[in-house]
PDB file as gemmi writes it, atoms N, CA and C in Angstrom:
CRYST1    1.000    1.000    1.000  90.00  90.00  90.00 P 1                      
ATOM      1  N   LYS A   1      79.905   5.351 127.863  1.00  0.00           N  
ATOM      2  CA  LYS A   1      80.533   6.580 128.311  1.00  0.00           C  
ATOM      3  C   LYS A   1      79.844   7.155 129.534  1.00  0.00           C  
ATOM      4  N   GLN A   2      78.593   6.756 129.718  1.00  0.00           N  
ATOM      5  CA  GLN A   2      77.843   7.204 130.889  1.00  0.00           C  
ATOM      6  C   GLN A   2      76.860   6.096 131.251  1.00  0.00           C  
ATOM      7  N   PRO A   3      77.091   5.390 132.367  1.00  0.00           N  
ATOM      8  CA  PRO A   3      76.209   4.279 132.721  1.00  0.00           C  
ATOM      9  C   PRO A   3      74.761   4.732 132.919  1.00  0.00           C  
ATOM     10  N   ILE A   4      73.836   3.832 132.631  1.00  0.00           N  
ATOM     11  CA  ILE A   4      72.417   4.092 132.817  1.00  0.00           C  
ATOM     12  C   ILE A   4      72.009   3.511 134.164  1.00  0.00           C  
ATOM     13  N   HIS A   5      71.465   4.330 135.032  1.00  0.00           N  
ATOM     14  CA  HIS A   5      71.062   3.883 136.359  1.00  0.00           C  
ATOM     15  C   HIS A   5      70.067   2.716 136.265  1.00  0.00           C  
ATOM     16  N   GLY A   6      70.338   1.671 137.041  1.00  0.00           N  
ATOM     17  CA  GLY A   6      69.428   0.535 137.089  1.00  0.00           C  
ATOM     18  C   GLY A   6      69.636  -0.514 136.003  1.00  0.00           C  
ATOM     19  N   PHE A   7      70.650  -0.344 135.176  1.00  0.00           N  
ATOM     20  CA  PHE A   7      70.901  -1.278 134.072  1.00  0.00           C  
ATOM     21  C   PHE A   7      72.326  -1.835 134.167  1.00  0.00           C  
ATOM     22  N   ILE A   8      72.685  -2.395 135.318  1.00  0.00           N  
ATOM     23  CA  ILE A   8      74.067  -2.820 135.565  1.00  0.00           C  
ATOM     24  C   ILE A   8      74.572  -3.832 134.533  1.00  0.00           C  
ATOM     25  N   HIS A   9      73.765  -4.813 134.183  1.00  0.00           N  
ATOM     26  CA  HIS A   9      74.215  -5.824 133.219  1.00  0.00           C  
ATOM     27  C   HIS A   9      74.388  -5.218 131.828  1.00  0.00           C  
ATOM     28  N   TYR A  10      73.442  -4.392 131.439  1.00  0.00           N  
ATOM     29  CA  TYR A  10      73.510  -3.712 130.137  1.00  0.00           C  
ATOM     30  C   TYR A  10      74.749  -2.817 130.066  1.00  0.00           C  
ATOM     31  N   ASN A  11      75.001  -2.058 131.135  1.00  0.00           N  
ATOM     32  CA  ASN A  11      76.167  -1.170 131.177  1.00  0.00           C  
ATOM     33  C   ASN A  11      77.466  -1.959 131.038  1.00  0.00           C  
ATOM     34  N   THR A  12      77.538  -3.094 131.710  1.00  0.00           N  
ATOM     35  CA  THR A  12      78.742  -3.924 131.663  1.00  0.00           C  
ATOM     36  C   THR A  12      78.987  -4.438 130.248  1.00  0.00           C  
ATOM     37  N   VAL A  13      77.950  -4.919 129.610  1.00  0.00           N  
ATOM     38  CA  VAL A  13      78.083  -5.432 128.242  1.00  0.00           C  
ATOM     39  C   VAL A  13      78.506  -4.312 127.288  1.00  0.00           C  
ATOM     40  N   LEU A  14      77.905  -3.141 127.439  1.00  0.00           N  
ATOM     41  CA  LEU A  14      78.244  -2.039 126.536  1.00  0.00           C  
ATOM     42  C   LEU A  14      79.702  -1.616 126.663  1.00  0.00           C  
ATOM     43  N   MET A  15      80.198  -1.524 127.874  1.00  0.00           N  
ATOM     44  CA  MET A  15      81.593  -1.121 128.045  1.00  0.00           C  
ATOM     45  C   MET A  15      82.539  -2.185 127.485  1.00  0.00           C  
ATOM     46  N   ASN A  16      82.177  -3.441 127.656  1.00  0.00           N  
ATOM     47  CA  ASN A  16      82.990  -4.506 127.063  1.00  0.00           C  
ATOM     48  C   ASN A  16      83.008  -4.393 125.547  1.00  0.00           C  
ATOM     49  N   LYS A  17      81.860  -4.046 124.968  1.00  0.00           N  
ATOM     50  CA  LYS A  17      81.775  -3.905 123.508  1.00  0.00           C  
ATOM     51  C   LYS A  17      82.694  -2.781 123.019  1.00  0.00           C  
ATOM     52  N   VAL A  18      82.706  -1.669 123.720  1.00  0.00           N  
ATOM     53  CA  VAL A  18      83.550  -0.535 123.326  1.00  0.00           C  
ATOM     54  C   VAL A  18      85.024  -0.913 123.427  1.00  0.00           C  
ATOM     55  N   CYS A  19      85.416  -1.572 124.519  1.00  0.00           N  
ATOM     56  CA  CYS A  19      86.810  -1.992 124.684  1.00  0.00           C  
ATOM     57  C   CYS A  19      87.204  -3.027 123.640  1.00  0.00           C  
ATOM     58  N   LEU A  20      86.320  -3.955 123.367  1.00  0.00           N  
ATOM     59  CA  LEU A  20      86.580  -4.977 122.357  1.00  0.00           C  
ATOM     60  C   LEU A  20      86.756  -4.339 120.976  1.00  0.00           C  
ATOM     61  N   THR A  21      85.919  -3.372 120.665  1.00  0.00           N  
ATOM     62  CA  THR A  21      86.028  -2.672 119.380  1.00  0.00           C  
ATOM     63  C   THR A  21      87.390  -2.007 119.238  1.00  0.00           C  
ATOM     64  N   LYS A  22      87.834  -1.312 120.287  1.00  0.00           N  
ATOM     65  CA  LYS A  22      89.118  -0.618 120.238  1.00  0.00           C  
ATOM     66  C   LYS A  22      90.266  -1.621 120.085  1.00  0.00           C  
ATOM     67  N   SER A  23      90.200  -2.719 120.812  1.00  0.00           N  
ATOM     68  CA  SER A  23      91.247  -3.739 120.714  1.00  0.00           C  
ATOM     69  C   SER A  23      91.280  -4.376 119.325  1.00  0.00           C  
ATOM     70  N   HIS A  24      90.108  -4.719 118.802  1.00  0.00           N  
ATOM     71  CA  HIS A  24      90.048  -5.305 117.464  1.00  0.00           C  
ATOM     72  C   HIS A  24      90.539  -4.331 116.398  1.00  0.00           C  
ATOM     73  N   ALA A  25      90.246  -3.053 116.573  1.00  0.00           N  
ATOM     74  CA  ALA A  25      90.684  -2.055 115.585  1.00  0.00           C  
ATOM     75  C   ALA A  25      92.198  -2.104 115.410  1.00  0.00           C  
ATOM     76  N   ASP A  26      92.919  -2.227 116.518  1.00  0.00           N  
ATOM     77  CA  ASP A  26      94.378  -2.313 116.446  1.00  0.00           C  
ATOM     78  C   ASP A  26      94.839  -3.576 115.729  1.00  0.00           C  
ATOM     79  N   GLU A  27      94.149  -4.667 115.994  1.00  0.00           N  
ATOM     80  CA  GLU A  27      94.586  -5.949 115.463  1.00  0.00           C  
ATOM     81  C   GLU A  27      94.225  -6.175 113.999  1.00  0.00           C  
ATOM     82  N   ILE A  28      93.108  -5.614 113.540  1.00  0.00           N  
ATOM     83  CA  ILE A  28      92.678  -5.899 112.169  1.00  0.00           C  
ATOM     84  C   ILE A  28      92.947  -4.761 111.183  1.00  0.00           C  
ATOM     85  N   ALA A  29      93.474  -3.651 111.672  1.00  0.00           N  
ATOM     86  CA  ALA A  29      93.769  -2.523 110.778  1.00  0.00           C  
ATOM     87  C   ALA A  29      94.752  -2.922 109.678  1.00  0.00           C  
ATOM     88  N   GLN A  30      95.682  -3.798 110.000  1.00  0.00           N  
ATOM     89  CA  GLN A  30      96.670  -4.231 109.000  1.00  0.00           C  
ATOM     90  C   GLN A  30      96.023  -4.892 107.789  1.00  0.00           C  
ATOM     91  N   TYR A  31      94.797  -5.369 107.938  1.00  0.00           N  
ATOM     92  CA  TYR A  31      94.067  -5.996 106.841  1.00  0.00           C  
ATOM     93  C   TYR A  31      93.102  -5.012 106.172  1.00  0.00           C  
ATOM     94  N   ASN A  32      93.225  -3.754 106.547  1.00  0.00           N  
ATOM     95  CA  ASN A  32      92.383  -2.681 106.016  1.00  0.00           C  
ATOM     96  C   ASN A  32      90.905  -2.904 106.355  1.00  0.00           C  
ATOM     97  N   VAL A  33      90.664  -3.471 107.534  1.00  0.00           N  
ATOM     98  CA  VAL A  33      89.312  -3.674 108.043  1.00  0.00           C  
ATOM     99  C   VAL A  33      89.065  -2.618 109.108  1.00  0.00           C  
ATOM    100  N   LEU A  34      87.956  -1.922 108.984  1.00  0.00           N  
ATOM    101  CA  LEU A  34      87.612  -0.851 109.914  1.00  0.00           C  
ATOM    102  C   LEU A  34      86.498  -1.315 110.838  1.00  0.00           C  
ATOM    103  N   ILE A  35      86.546  -0.860 112.084  1.00  0.00           N  
ATOM    104  CA  ILE A  35      85.533  -1.248 113.052  1.00  0.00           C  
ATOM    105  C   ILE A  35      85.209  -0.051 113.950  1.00  0.00           C  
ATOM    106  N   HIS A  36      83.929   0.099 114.260  1.00  0.00           N  
ATOM    107  CA  HIS A  36      83.466   1.223 115.076  1.00  0.00           C  
ATOM    108  C   HIS A  36      82.342   0.772 115.997  1.00  0.00           C  
ATOM    109  N   THR A  37      82.102   1.567 117.016  1.00  0.00           N  
ATOM    110  CA  THR A  37      80.952   1.364 117.883  1.00  0.00           C  
ATOM    111  C   THR A  37      80.073   2.598 117.745  1.00  0.00           C  
ATOM    112  N   ILE A  38      78.800   2.392 117.490  1.00  0.00           N  
ATOM    113  CA  ILE A  38      77.854   3.504 117.352  1.00  0.00           C  
ATOM    114  C   ILE A  38      76.785   3.317 118.421  1.00  0.00           C  
ATOM    115  N   GLY A  39      76.716   4.266 119.350  1.00  0.00           N  
ATOM    116  CA  GLY A  39      75.806   4.145 120.476  1.00  0.00           C  
ATOM    117  C   GLY A  39      74.575   5.012 120.333  1.00  0.00           C  
ATOM    118  N   PRO A  40      73.408   4.390 120.368  1.00  0.00           N  
ATOM    119  CA  PRO A  40      72.181   5.192 120.285  1.00  0.00           C  
ATOM    120  C   PRO A  40      71.813   5.795 121.633  1.00  0.00           C  
ATOM    121  N   GLY A  41      71.248   6.965 121.585  1.00  0.00           N  
ATOM    122  CA  GLY A  41      70.644   7.564 122.769  1.00  0.00           C  
ATOM    123  C   GLY A  41      69.187   7.135 122.815  1.00  0.00           C  
ATOM    124  N   ARG A  42      68.333   8.008 123.269  1.00  0.00           N  
ATOM    125  CA  ARG A  42      66.902   7.707 123.333  1.00  0.00           C  
ATOM    126  C   ARG A  42      66.321   7.801 121.929  1.00  0.00           C  
ATOM    127  N   MET A  43      66.056   6.661 121.340  1.00  0.00           N  
ATOM    128  CA  MET A  43      65.478   6.603 120.012  1.00  0.00           C  
ATOM    129  C   MET A  43      63.979   6.313 120.119  1.00  0.00           C  
ATOM    130  N   ALA A  44      63.220   6.878 119.230  1.00  0.00           N  
ATOM    131  CA  ALA A  44      61.765   6.679 119.206  1.00  0.00           C  
ATOM    132  C   ALA A  44      61.469   5.289 118.655  1.00  0.00           C  
ATOM    133  N   THR A  45      61.632   4.291 119.528  1.00  0.00           N  
ATOM    134  CA  THR A  45      61.405   2.893 119.156  1.00  0.00           C  
ATOM    135  C   THR A  45      60.449   2.250 120.161  1.00  0.00           C  
ATOM    136  N   GLU A  46      59.928   1.102 119.801  1.00  0.00           N  
ATOM    137  CA  GLU A  46      59.039   0.373 120.709  1.00  0.00           C  
ATOM    138  C   GLU A  46      59.734   0.077 122.031  1.00  0.00           C  
ATOM    139  N   ARG A  47      61.035  -0.229 121.988  1.00  0.00           N  
ATOM    140  CA  ARG A  47      61.788  -0.517 123.217  1.00  0.00           C  
ATOM    141  C   ARG A  47      61.820   0.703 124.133  1.00  0.00           C  
ATOM    142  N   ALA A  48      62.090   1.871 123.588  1.00  0.00           N  
ATOM    143  CA  ALA A  48      62.119   3.091 124.407  1.00  0.00           C  
ATOM    144  C   ALA A  48      60.748   3.366 125.009  1.00  0.00           C  
ATOM    145  N   PHE A  49      59.701   3.173 124.220  1.00  0.00           N  
ATOM    146  CA  PHE A  49      58.345   3.411 124.719  1.00  0.00           C  
ATOM    147  C   PHE A  49      57.987   2.407 125.821  1.00  0.00           C  
ATOM    148  N   ALA A  50      58.463   1.156 125.684  1.00  0.00           N  
ATOM    149  CA  ALA A  50      58.211   0.144 126.711  1.00  0.00           C  
ATOM    150  C   ALA A  50      58.935   0.504 128.008  1.00  0.00           C  
ATOM    151  N   ILE A  51      60.167   0.979 127.893  1.00  0.00           N  
ATOM    152  CA  ILE A  51      60.916   1.406 129.083  1.00  0.00           C  
ATOM    153  C   ILE A  51      60.217   2.578 129.756  1.00  0.00           C  
ATOM    154  N   ASP A  52      59.718   3.519 128.961  1.00  0.00           N  
ATOM    155  CA  ASP A  52      58.966   4.646 129.519  1.00  0.00           C  
ATOM    156  C   ASP A  52      57.736   4.153 130.276  1.00  0.00           C  
ATOM    157  N   SER A  53      57.062   3.163 129.711  1.00  0.00           N  
ATOM    158  CA  SER A  53      55.856   2.619 130.328  1.00  0.00           C  
ATOM    159  C   SER A  53      56.169   1.924 131.658  1.00  0.00           C  
ATOM    160  N   ILE A  54      57.236   1.151 131.678  1.00  0.00           N  
ATOM    161  CA  ILE A  54      57.654   0.465 132.910  1.00  0.00           C  
ATOM    162  C   ILE A  54      57.985   1.487 133.990  1.00  0.00           C  
ATOM    163  N   LYS A  55      58.742   2.516 133.607  1.00  0.00           N  
ATOM    164  CA  LYS A  55      59.105   3.562 134.566  1.00  0.00           C  
ATOM    165  C   LYS A  55      57.861   4.302 135.055  1.00  0.00           C  
ATOM    166  N   ALA A  56      56.949   4.569 134.160  1.00  0.00           N  
ATOM    167  CA  ALA A  56      55.709   5.270 134.521  1.00  0.00           C  
ATOM    168  C   ALA A  56      54.909   4.458 135.540  1.00  0.00           C  
ATOM    169  N   ASN A  57      54.815   3.151 135.317  1.00  0.00           N  
ATOM    170  CA  ASN A  57      54.096   2.285 136.255  1.00  0.00           C  
ATOM    171  C   ASN A  57      54.743   2.293 137.633  1.00  0.00           C  
ATOM    172  N   LYS A  58      56.081   2.278 137.675  1.00  0.00           N  
ATOM    173  CA  LYS A  58      56.797   2.303 138.950  1.00  0.00           C  
ATOM    174  C   LYS A  58      56.585   3.620 139.692  1.00  0.00           C  
ATOM    175  N   LEU A  59      56.524   4.716 138.929  1.00  0.00           N  
ATOM    176  CA  LEU A  59      56.395   6.045 139.539  1.00  0.00           C  
ATOM    177  C   LEU A  59      54.947   6.477 139.734  1.00  0.00           C  
ATOM    178  N   GLY A  60      54.020   5.747 139.136  1.00  0.00           N  
ATOM    179  CA  GLY A  60      52.615   6.110 139.242  1.00  0.00           C  
ATOM    180  C   GLY A  60      52.250   7.358 138.456  1.00  0.00           C  
ATOM    181  N   ILE A  61      52.930   7.544 137.320  1.00  0.00           N  
ATOM    182  CA  ILE A  61      52.633   8.676 136.435  1.00  0.00           C  
ATOM    183  C   ILE A  61      52.408   8.144 135.030  1.00  0.00           C  
ATOM    184  N   SER A  62      52.030   9.011 134.125  1.00  0.00           N  
ATOM    185  CA  SER A  62      51.768   8.560 132.754  1.00  0.00           C  
ATOM    186  C   SER A  62      53.070   8.380 131.971  1.00  0.00           C  
ATOM    187  N   SER A  63      52.986   7.558 130.934  1.00  0.00           N  
ATOM    188  CA  SER A  63      54.132   7.371 130.038  1.00  0.00           C  
ATOM    189  C   SER A  63      54.530   8.680 129.379  1.00  0.00           C  
ATOM    190  N   GLU A  64      53.533   9.522 129.093  1.00  0.00           N  
ATOM    191  CA  GLU A  64      53.810  10.818 128.473  1.00  0.00           C  
ATOM    192  C   GLU A  64      54.644  11.703 129.399  1.00  0.00           C  
ATOM    193  N   GLU A  65      54.351  11.628 130.710  1.00  0.00           N  
ATOM    194  CA  GLU A  65      55.137  12.413 131.667  1.00  0.00           C  
ATOM    195  C   GLU A  65      56.583  11.918 131.737  1.00  0.00           C  
ATOM    196  N   VAL A  66      56.742  10.603 131.711  1.00  0.00           N  
ATOM    197  CA  VAL A  66      58.088  10.028 131.712  1.00  0.00           C  
ATOM    198  C   VAL A  66      58.834  10.460 130.453  1.00  0.00           C  
ATOM    199  N   ALA A  67      58.180  10.384 129.299  1.00  0.00           N  
ATOM    200  CA  ALA A  67      58.807  10.796 128.040  1.00  0.00           C  
ATOM    201  C   ALA A  67      59.188  12.273 128.091  1.00  0.00           C  
ATOM    202  N   ALA A  68      58.339  13.105 128.656  1.00  0.00           N  
ATOM    203  CA  ALA A  68      58.641  14.541 128.777  1.00  0.00           C  
ATOM    204  C   ALA A  68      59.870  14.756 129.655  1.00  0.00           C  
ATOM    205  N   GLN A  69      59.960  14.009 130.757  1.00  0.00           N  
ATOM    206  CA  GLN A  69      61.137  14.111 131.623  1.00  0.00           C  
ATOM    207  C   GLN A  69      62.399  13.682 130.879  1.00  0.00           C  
ATOM    208  N   SER A  70      62.293  12.593 130.134  1.00  0.00           N  
ATOM    209  CA  SER A  70      63.444  12.112 129.367  1.00  0.00           C  
ATOM    210  C   SER A  70      63.877  13.141 128.337  1.00  0.00           C  
ATOM    211  N   LYS A  71      62.919  13.713 127.649  1.00  0.00           N  
ATOM    212  CA  LYS A  71      63.228  14.708 126.616  1.00  0.00           C  
ATOM    213  C   LYS A  71      63.870  15.949 127.220  1.00  0.00           C  
ATOM    214  N   ASN A  72      63.487  16.301 128.444  1.00  0.00           N  
ATOM    215  CA  ASN A  72      64.095  17.455 129.117  1.00  0.00           C  
ATOM    216  C   ASN A  72      65.566  17.232 129.414  1.00  0.00           C  
ATOM    217  N   ALA A  73      66.001  15.967 129.508  1.00  0.00           N  
ATOM    218  CA  ALA A  73      67.399  15.647 129.777  1.00  0.00           C  
ATOM    219  C   ALA A  73      68.249  15.607 128.510  1.00  0.00           C  
ATOM    220  N   ILE A  74      67.613  15.762 127.359  1.00  0.00           N  
ATOM    221  CA  ILE A  74      68.305  15.712 126.070  1.00  0.00           C  
ATOM    222  C   ILE A  74      68.403  17.135 125.529  1.00  0.00           C  
ATOM    223  N   PRO A  75      69.612  17.634 125.247  1.00  0.00           N  
ATOM    224  CA  PRO A  75      69.724  18.994 124.734  1.00  0.00           C  
ATOM    225  C   PRO A  75      68.858  19.284 123.508  1.00  0.00           C  
ATOM    226  N   LEU A  76      68.670  18.318 122.609  1.00  0.00           N  
ATOM    227  CA  LEU A  76      67.801  18.538 121.449  1.00  0.00           C  
ATOM    228  C   LEU A  76      66.322  18.380 121.801  1.00  0.00           C  
ATOM    229  N   ALA A  77      66.030  18.001 123.049  1.00  0.00           N  
ATOM    230  CA  ALA A  77      64.675  17.958 123.615  1.00  0.00           C  
ATOM    231  C   ALA A  77      63.698  17.040 122.865  1.00  0.00           C  
ATOM    232  N   ARG A  78      64.221  15.926 122.349  1.00  0.00           N  
ATOM    233  CA  ARG A  78      63.364  14.957 121.669  1.00  0.00           C  
ATOM    234  C   ARG A  78      64.106  13.644 121.569  1.00  0.00           C  
ATOM    235  N   TYR A  79      63.360  12.587 121.274  1.00  0.00           N  
ATOM    236  CA  TYR A  79      63.974  11.297 120.981  1.00  0.00           C  
ATOM    237  C   TYR A  79      64.467  11.330 119.535  1.00  0.00           C  
ATOM    238  N   GLY A  80      65.539  10.620 119.274  1.00  0.00           N  
ATOM    239  CA  GLY A  80      66.007  10.492 117.906  1.00  0.00           C  
ATOM    240  C   GLY A  80      65.149   9.494 117.157  1.00  0.00           C  
ATOM    241  N   THR A  81      65.319   9.474 115.861  1.00  0.00           N  
ATOM    242  CA  THR A  81      64.571   8.519 115.046  1.00  0.00           C  
ATOM    243  C   THR A  81      65.515   7.412 114.561  1.00  0.00           C  
ATOM    244  N   PRO A  82      64.966   6.248 114.288  1.00  0.00           N  
ATOM    245  CA  PRO A  82      65.795   5.187 113.717  1.00  0.00           C  
ATOM    246  C   PRO A  82      66.472   5.636 112.414  1.00  0.00           C  
ATOM    247  N   GLU A  83      65.808   6.483 111.667  1.00  0.00           N  
ATOM    248  CA  GLU A  83      66.388   6.991 110.406  1.00  0.00           C  
ATOM    249  C   GLU A  83      67.624   7.851 110.680  1.00  0.00           C  
ATOM    250  N   GLU A  84      67.577   8.640 111.737  1.00  0.00           N  
ATOM    251  CA  GLU A  84      68.744   9.467 112.081  1.00  0.00           C  
ATOM    252  C   GLU A  84      69.925   8.583 112.485  1.00  0.00           C  
ATOM    253  N   PHE A  85      69.642   7.541 113.234  1.00  0.00           N  
ATOM    254  CA  PHE A  85      70.696   6.594 113.611  1.00  0.00           C  
ATOM    255  C   PHE A  85      71.254   5.915 112.359  1.00  0.00           C  
ATOM    256  N   ALA A  86      70.371   5.518 111.459  1.00  0.00           N  
ATOM    257  CA  ALA A  86      70.785   4.837 110.227  1.00  0.00           C  
ATOM    258  C   ALA A  86      71.691   5.716 109.367  1.00  0.00           C  
ATOM    259  N   LYS A  87      71.473   7.016 109.387  1.00  0.00           N  
ATOM    260  CA  LYS A  87      72.335   7.919 108.609  1.00  0.00           C  
ATOM    261  C   LYS A  87      73.777   7.865 109.090  1.00  0.00           C  
ATOM    262  N   VAL A  88      73.973   7.756 110.397  1.00  0.00           N  
ATOM    263  CA  VAL A  88      75.327   7.663 110.940  1.00  0.00           C  
ATOM    264  C   VAL A  88      75.944   6.315 110.569  1.00  0.00           C  
ATOM    265  N   VAL A  89      75.167   5.253 110.690  1.00  0.00           N  
ATOM    266  CA  VAL A  89      75.643   3.930 110.294  1.00  0.00           C  
ATOM    267  C   VAL A  89      76.034   3.940 108.816  1.00  0.00           C  
ATOM    268  N   THR A  90      75.217   4.585 107.998  1.00  0.00           N  
ATOM    269  CA  THR A  90      75.490   4.673 106.560  1.00  0.00           C  
ATOM    270  C   THR A  90      76.831   5.342 106.291  1.00  0.00           C  
ATOM    271  N   PHE A  91      77.145   6.383 107.056  1.00  0.00           N  
ATOM    272  CA  PHE A  91      78.445   7.038 106.900  1.00  0.00           C  
ATOM    273  C   PHE A  91      79.575   6.043 107.150  1.00  0.00           C  
ATOM    274  N   PHE A  92      79.478   5.278 108.236  1.00  0.00           N  
ATOM    275  CA  PHE A  92      80.560   4.370 108.597  1.00  0.00           C  
ATOM    276  C   PHE A  92      80.751   3.222 107.621  1.00  0.00           C  
ATOM    277  N   VAL A  93      79.741   2.883 106.858  1.00  0.00           N  
ATOM    278  CA  VAL A  93      79.896   1.813 105.870  1.00  0.00           C  
ATOM    279  C   VAL A  93      80.080   2.362 104.457  1.00  0.00           C  
ATOM    280  N   SER A  94      80.228   3.674 104.343  1.00  0.00           N  
ATOM    281  CA  SER A  94      80.382   4.298 103.028  1.00  0.00           C  
ATOM    282  C   SER A  94      81.857   4.536 102.690  1.00  0.00           C  
ATOM    283  N   ASP A  95      82.095   4.942 101.450  1.00  0.00           N  
ATOM    284  CA  ASP A  95      83.446   5.290 101.012  1.00  0.00           C  
ATOM    285  C   ASP A  95      83.943   6.583 101.644  1.00  0.00           C  
ATOM    286  N   ALA A  96      83.081   7.327 102.310  1.00  0.00           N  
ATOM    287  CA  ALA A  96      83.497   8.548 103.005  1.00  0.00           C  
ATOM    288  C   ALA A  96      84.283   8.228 104.277  1.00  0.00           C  
ATOM    289  N   CYS A  97      84.151   7.009 104.769  1.00  0.00           N  
ATOM    290  CA  CYS A  97      84.809   6.603 106.016  1.00  0.00           C  
ATOM    291  C   CYS A  97      85.904   5.588 105.699  1.00  0.00           C  
ATOM    292  N   THR A  98      87.070   6.093 105.317  1.00  0.00           N  
ATOM    293  CA  THR A  98      88.161   5.186 104.961  1.00  0.00           C  
ATOM    294  C   THR A  98      89.403   5.373 105.820  1.00  0.00           C  
ATOM    295  N   TYR A  99      89.412   6.411 106.654  1.00  0.00           N  
ATOM    296  CA  TYR A  99      90.595   6.655 107.483  1.00  0.00           C  
ATOM    297  C   TYR A  99      90.196   6.821 108.950  1.00  0.00           C  
ATOM    298  N   MET A 100      89.208   6.059 109.356  1.00  0.00           N  
ATOM    299  CA  MET A 100      88.768   6.029 110.750  1.00  0.00           C  
ATOM    300  C   MET A 100      88.622   4.573 111.153  1.00  0.00           C  
ATOM    301  N   THR A 101      89.071   4.254 112.349  1.00  0.00           N  
ATOM    302  CA  THR A 101      88.823   2.934 112.909  1.00  0.00           C  
ATOM    303  C   THR A 101      88.930   3.013 114.421  1.00  0.00           C  
ATOM    304  N   GLY A 102      88.181   2.174 115.098  1.00  0.00           N  
ATOM    305  CA  GLY A 102      88.221   2.127 116.556  1.00  0.00           C  
ATOM    306  C   GLY A 102      87.478   3.245 117.250  1.00  0.00           C  
ATOM    307  N   SER A 103      86.659   3.973 116.518  1.00  0.00           N  
ATOM    308  CA  SER A 103      85.953   5.092 117.141  1.00  0.00           C  
ATOM    309  C   SER A 103      84.677   4.619 117.828  1.00  0.00           C  
ATOM    310  N   SER A 104      84.252   5.426 118.766  1.00  0.00           N  
ATOM    311  CA  SER A 104      83.005   5.190 119.474  1.00  0.00           C  
ATOM    312  C   SER A 104      82.193   6.472 119.370  1.00  0.00           C  
ATOM    313  N   VAL A 105      81.098   6.396 118.633  1.00  0.00           N  
ATOM    314  CA  VAL A 105      80.292   7.579 118.334  1.00  0.00           C  
ATOM    315  C   VAL A 105      78.913   7.443 118.973  1.00  0.00           C  
ATOM    316  N   LEU A 106      78.457   8.516 119.573  1.00  0.00           N  
ATOM    317  CA  LEU A 106      77.121   8.539 120.169  1.00  0.00           C  
ATOM    318  C   LEU A 106      76.173   9.300 119.272  1.00  0.00           C  
ATOM    319  N   VAL A 107      75.002   8.747 119.052  1.00  0.00           N  
ATOM    320  CA  VAL A 107      73.927   9.398 118.320  1.00  0.00           C  
ATOM    321  C   VAL A 107      72.824   9.591 119.356  1.00  0.00           C  
ATOM    322  N   ASP A 108      72.963  10.676 120.144  1.00  0.00           N  
ATOM    323  CA  ASP A 108      72.149  10.798 121.346  1.00  0.00           C  
ATOM    324  C   ASP A 108      71.576  12.187 121.601  1.00  0.00           C  
ATOM    325  N   GLY A 109      71.603  13.047 120.609  1.00  0.00           N  
ATOM    326  CA  GLY A 109      71.031  14.384 120.783  1.00  0.00           C  
ATOM    327  C   GLY A 109      71.767  15.222 121.808  1.00  0.00           C  
ATOM    328  N   GLY A 110      73.004  14.812 122.175  1.00  0.00           N  
ATOM    329  CA  GLY A 110      73.787  15.551 123.157  1.00  0.00           C  
ATOM    330  C   GLY A 110      73.546  15.108 124.592  1.00  0.00           C  
ATOM    331  N   MET A 111      72.809  14.011 124.787  1.00  0.00           N  
ATOM    332  CA  MET A 111      72.413  13.577 126.113  1.00  0.00           C  
ATOM    333  C   MET A 111      73.592  13.216 127.023  1.00  0.00           C  
ATOM    334  N   VAL A 112      74.569  12.477 126.502  1.00  0.00           N  
ATOM    335  CA  VAL A 112      75.713  12.084 127.317  1.00  0.00           C  
ATOM    336  C   VAL A 112      76.675  13.265 127.404  1.00  0.00           C  
ATOM    337  N   ARG A 113      77.022  13.618 128.622  1.00  0.00           N  
ATOM    338  CA  ARG A 113      77.858  14.796 128.848  1.00  0.00           C  
ATOM    339  C   ARG A 113      79.349  14.486 128.862  1.00  0.00           C  
ATOM    340  N   ALA A 114      79.735  13.222 128.669  1.00  0.00           N  
ATOM    341  CA  ALA A 114      81.145  12.834 128.696  1.00  0.00           C  
ATOM    342  C   ALA A 114      81.879  13.406 127.497  1.00  0.00           C  
ATOM    343  N   ILE A 115      83.153  13.624 127.679  1.00  0.00           N  
ATOM    344  CA  ILE A 115      83.988  14.146 126.596  1.00  0.00           C  
ATOM    345  C   ILE A 115      84.811  13.022 126.020  1.00  0.00           C  
TER     346      ILE A 115                                                      
END                                                                             
């Protein structure tokens, strides 16, 4: 929904995944199969910390400064946790989610401004 600067290949793959999900939702709904895309924002994971470190090295600042800048761009002002992401995934695989398909949900603390 909002490309990440400097990640052209990643952005391309993600948009293809969202389009593929929507197309499959139409085709497999007749079999009562549900499909969704769940997009993580900045999660407190080793990958996010590694990206912060790479950016810090390029800018000549500390990883903590990069993380602070990233957090300032997130309305909730923090990285999400893998557990918070898992809670959303749990909803989509639960009996509470029986009349939704083809959705694309962001778990990003409000970071993406797209509607």
